[in-house]
C-alpha positions as CSV (number, residue, x, y, z in Angstrom):
1,M,0.0,0.0,0.0
2,A,2.9,2.4,0.8
3,D,4.3,1.7,-2.7
4,F,1.1,2.6,-4.3
5,L,0.9,5.9,-2.4
6,I,4.5,6.7,-3.4
7,W,3.7,6.0,-7.0
8,L,0.5,8.1,-6.8
9,A,2.3,11.1,-5.2
10,A,5.0,10.8,-7.9
11,A,2.4,10.7,-10.7
12,L,0.5,13.7,-9.3
13,G,3.8,15.6,-8.8
14,T,4.7,14.9,-12.5
15,V,1.3,16.0,-13.8
16,G,1.4,19.1,-11.5
17,G,4.9,20.0,-12.7
18,V,3.8,19.7,-16.3
19,V,0.8,21.9,-15.8
20,L,2.8,24.5,-13.8
21,G,5.4,24.5,-16.5
22,R,2.9,25.2,-19.2
23,L,1.3,28.0,-17.2
24,L,4.6,29.6,-16.5
25,G,5.7,29.2,-20.1
26,R,2.5,30.9,-21.3
27,A,3.0,33.8,-18.9
28,E,6.6,34.2,-20.0
29,G,5.5,34.2,-23.7
30,K,2.9,36.9,-23.1
31,R,5.3,39.1,-21.3
32,T,7.9,38.7,-24.0
33,G,5.3,39.5,-26.7
34,R,4.3,42.7,-24.8
35,E,7.9,43.8,-24.6
36,E,8.6,43.1,-28.2
37,A,5.4,45.0,-29.2
38,W,6.5,48.0,-27.1
39,Q,10.0,47.9,-28.6
40,D,8.5,47.8,-32.1
41,A,6.2,50.7,-31.3
42,Q,9.2,52.8,-30.0
43,R,11.2,51.9,-33.1
44,D,8.4,52.9,-35.4
45,Q,7.9,56.2,-33.5
46,T,11.6,57.0,-33.8
47,D,11.6,56.2,-37.5
48,R,8.5,58.4,-38.1
49,M,10.1,61.3,-36.2
50,D,13.3,60.9,-38.1
51,A,11.4,60.9,-41.4
52,G,9.5,64.0,-40.3
53,R,12.6,65.8,-39.3
54,K,14.2,64.9,-42.7
55,A,11.2,66.2,-44.5
56,V,11.3,69.5,-42.7
57,R,15.0,69.8,-43.3
58,D,14.6,69.1,-47.0
59,G,11.7,71.5,-47.2
60,R,13.7,74.3,-45.8
61,D,16.4,73.9,-48.4
62,A,14.0,73.7,-51.4
63,G,13.8,77.4,-52.0
64,A,10.7,79.4,-52.9
65,P,7.2,77.9,-52.2
66,A,6.5,77.7,-55.9
67,D,9.6,75.5,-56.4
68,R,8.6,73.3,-53.5
69,L,5.1,72.9,-55.0
70,R,6.5,72.1,-58.4
71,D,8.8,69.5,-56.9
72,N,6.0,68.0,-54.8
73,D,3.5,67.8,-57.7
74,N,2.4,64.2,-58.3
75,A,4.8,63.0,-55.6
76,W,1.9,61.7,-53.5
């Protein structure tokens, strides 16, 4: 009878370990996904800000407004 209880405890411990491992792995994956999404958003924001700064910088050197309009025509 003692052997049976030892085997039962071992089996329950194994199943519990597997379930706990799955839950912890899922939580870790969600956390990692949130961090990656945040980093992607920050990188995208930085890229957009750099593009806007470049557009402003290029627009300042373009000369007269008529020249800027002519250069921008059909560019969109």
